[in-house]
N, C-alpha and C positions, 0 to 999 in steps of 0.2 A: 810547291809553286816558288819560282825564283822571285827574289825581291828586286826592286828597281832602285838604283841609287841615283837620285835626282841631282846630286852634286857633280856627276860625271857629264861631260859634254858628248853625249851619244845621240845618234839619230835612230830611226826605226829599222834601217837596213845595216847589215854588217859592213863595217868600213866607213860608215858616215861619221863625220865629226872628228875631233881631235882626241876624244876620250880622256881629255884633261880633267884633273880633279879640282873642282872649285868649291871649297868648303862652305861659302856663303851663297852658292847658287841655289835658288828655291823653286825653280820650274823644271819640269821634265823636258828632255830633248836636248837639242844642240845648244852650245854656248852661243853668245851673241855674235862672236866673230865668225864661227862656222856657219851659223844661220845667215849672216849677211853675205858670206862668200858664196853660199849655195844659191842665194836668190839674186846675186849681182847680174846686171844686164850684159856686161861684156868684160873682156880681160882688163881693160883700163880701169873699170870700177873695182874689179877684184884686186888689182895692184894697189889702188888707193886704199881700199879697206884693209888690206893685209899690212899696210904701214901705220894704221891707227893703233896706238897703244891699247893694251887690254889689261883689265884688273885681274890679277892672278887669284883673287879671293872669290869673286862672284862671276867673272867672265864677261862683264860688260865692256863695251868699247867707249873710248873718249879721247879726243885729241889733247886734252889737258890732264890726263892721268899722270901722276908723278909717283916714282918709286914703285911701279907695278900695282898700285892700290888706288881705287876710286875714293871719292870723298865719303860716300856712305860706309864703306868697309873701314876706312881710317877712323871715322867717328865711332863705329861699333867697337873697334879695337880699343879706343881711348876710353869709351864707356865701361867696357869690361875691366880695363886695368884700374879705373877709378873705383869700381865696386870691389875689386880685389883688395886694393889698398885700404879702403874704408873698413872692410871686414877684418883685415889684418890689424889695423889700428884699434878696432873695437876689442878684438881678442886680446891684444897686448894690454889694454886698459883693464880688462876683466882680470887678467893674470896679475897685474901690478897692484891693483886696488887693495887687496888684503894686506900686503906687505906695507904699503904706504899708510894704511889705517893703523896698523900695529905700531909703526914708528911714531906716528903722530900722537897716539895715546900714551906712549912712554915719555913724552916730553912733559916738563912741568908746566902748569898753567901760566899763562902770561899775566903779568900784573898790569891792570889797566885802571884808569880812573875814568869812570863813565858819568861824571857830573854829580857824584855823591859828595857827602861832606868831606872837607879836607882834613887830613890828620896831621 
């Protein structure tokens, strides 16, 4: 049995849709642009819809989409980068800690006066 790739903008008939790859698309079927073009009432509406920017990550349409990415996909990318950076920082700290501990233990103790009798 063939598997269905929901990230592709495909319809049920051969030739439907753009067959574009949208990694964050999570519904089966056409991307939002192809669906909107398919259901447009007339050529004027199709032209208007065709000029609305589309997110290249999830396939959604929005007239305020910047840099080919909607707000949701931009946030997702930022969240993933933050998690990667935190993981890398944690791993670097784990690697550095034994060396830092060794260096600290090789230093002579500090002379401190903690309120005891003066000498």
